[in-house]
C-alpha positions as CSV (number, residue, x, y, z in Angstrom):
1,M,14.2,42.5,51.9
2,D,17.6,42.7,50.2
3,N,18.2,44.9,47.2
4,P,18.8,42.6,44.2
5,F,20.9,45.3,42.4
6,E,23.6,45.0,45.1
7,Y,24.6,41.6,43.5
8,V,24.9,42.8,39.9
9,N,28.6,43.7,40.0
10,K,29.7,40.8,42.1
11,P,31.4,37.7,40.6
12,L,29.2,34.8,39.6
13,K,28.9,31.7,41.8
14,E,29.8,28.3,40.4
15,V,26.8,26.2,39.5
16,P,26.7,22.4,40.1
17,Q,27.3,20.4,36.9
18,E,24.0,18.5,37.4
19,L,22.1,21.7,37.3
20,K,23.9,22.9,34.2
21,A,23.1,19.6,32.5
22,K,19.4,19.8,33.4
23,V,19.1,23.4,32.2
24,M,20.9,22.5,28.9
25,N,18.6,19.5,28.5
26,D,15.5,21.6,29.1
27,I,16.7,24.2,26.5
28,A,17.3,21.5,23.9
29,M,13.9,20.0,24.5
30,A,12.2,23.4,24.1
31,K,14.1,24.0,20.9
32,L,13.1,20.6,19.6
33,L,9.4,21.4,20.4
34,M,9.6,24.8,18.7
35,E,11.1,23.2,15.6
36,L,8.4,20.4,15.5
37,A,5.7,23.0,15.9
38,A,7.1,25.0,13.0
39,L,7.3,21.8,10.9
40,F,3.7,20.9,11.5
41,S,2.1,24.3,11.5
42,Y,1.0,26.5,8.6
43,N,3.1,29.5,7.6
44,I,0.3,31.9,6.8
45,G,2.5,34.3,4.9
46,D,3.7,31.7,2.5
47,I,0.1,30.5,2.0
48,I,-1.1,33.9,1.1
49,E,1.8,34.6,-1.2
50,S,1.3,31.3,-3.1
51,V,-2.5,31.9,-3.4
52,M,-1.8,35.4,-4.8
53,K,0.7,34.1,-7.3
54,Q,-1.8,31.4,-8.4
55,R,-4.5,34.0,-8.9
56,D,-2.2,36.2,-10.9
57,Q,-1.3,33.3,-13.2
58,K,-4.9,32.3,-13.7
59,E,-5.8,35.9,-14.6
60,K,-3.0,36.1,-17.1
61,N,-4.0,32.8,-18.7
62,N,-7.7,33.8,-18.9
63,N,-7.1,37.2,-20.4
64,P,-5.6,37.0,-23.9
65,N,-4.6,40.7,-23.8
């Protein structure tokens, strides 16, 4: 078995253009899916923050002090 660390300092090999295009397309698709998931999912931190603010406002409105 070859030692993979022997190849670390050697120059990179040229990659075929088709492979580069496929990898870039896969990265773009993964990025799109992550953005869609963020768009349609709940941000729990924002929900908790908004609930706390609403509770504080209700308490201030209910207490005339």
